[in-house]
MARDREN-532026 format. One record per residue (C-alpha): y, x, z; residue in one letter. Coordinates in pm, whole numbers, plus 32768, in hexadecimal, padded with zeros to 4 digits. Each point is the difference from the previous one (the first is absolute). Example, Ala and Ser with C-alpha at 12.3 -4.5 7.8 and 13.67 -1.06 7.14 Angstrom:
2
7E3E84CE830CA815880897FBES
# end
This chain:
76
7FF6800F800BM8169806E7FA9I80B17FB080FAV81BF80237FB9N80BA808B80EEE80D77EC27FC1D7F517F2B8061W80B37F408168K81067F757F11P7EFF7F6A7F20N7F437F5280FDF810D7F758060Y80717F727EB4K7E9E7FAA7FD4Y7FDC7F65811BE81297F518018K7FEF7F317E82V7E907FC68077R808E7F288176R80F67F3E7F07S7EC07F607F34G80B980197F0CR7F2180887EF8Y7E92805B7FE9N80108157803AM7EBB805D7F30I80247EC27F0CM81597FED7FD2E800E818A803AA80E780227EFAD81287F318077K7FBE80948192A7FD581907F4CI817E7F687FBDK806A7F658141A7FB280E680BCC808C812F7F22S7EDE80E78004I7F3180917ED6T7EB47F757FB7S7FC1811B807BR80487FF58142E7F6B7EAC7FDCH7EC780527F9ER7FC080EC810DD809E7F15812AI7F007F297F81I7EC780A6800DL808680A58154S80577ED4808AY7F5080198141G80198179803BT81717FC37FF3Y800E7F4280F9R7EE9809480E5R80E281118007Y81697F318051I7F487EE78126E7FC281648020A811780C18044E80CC7E8B805DY7EE77F7F8071D804C7E8B7ED1T80837FDF7EF8V810B7F2B8067D808380F680F8N800681157E9EF80C77EDC7F21M81097FA9815AR800E81978028R7FF080AD7EABY813B7ECC7FC2K80CC807A8115K7FAF816E7FA7C807D7FA47E97G7F1181167F7DC
# end
């Protein structure tokens, strides 16, 4: 697996769009990618590694919700 060094901002953008419920992140990938402002490769990497990223987030921030709140505040 190739890990993008900037995975946290991409994960934050992806998760924000996913939580909005506006797009099916797999079936409407082209629209979701535009909404996330990430590349198709970054989108694919997040989809393939979502569980790994989520576990890392949960280990560091306790929950994905905490990550979303803290990451938004820090403006990263």
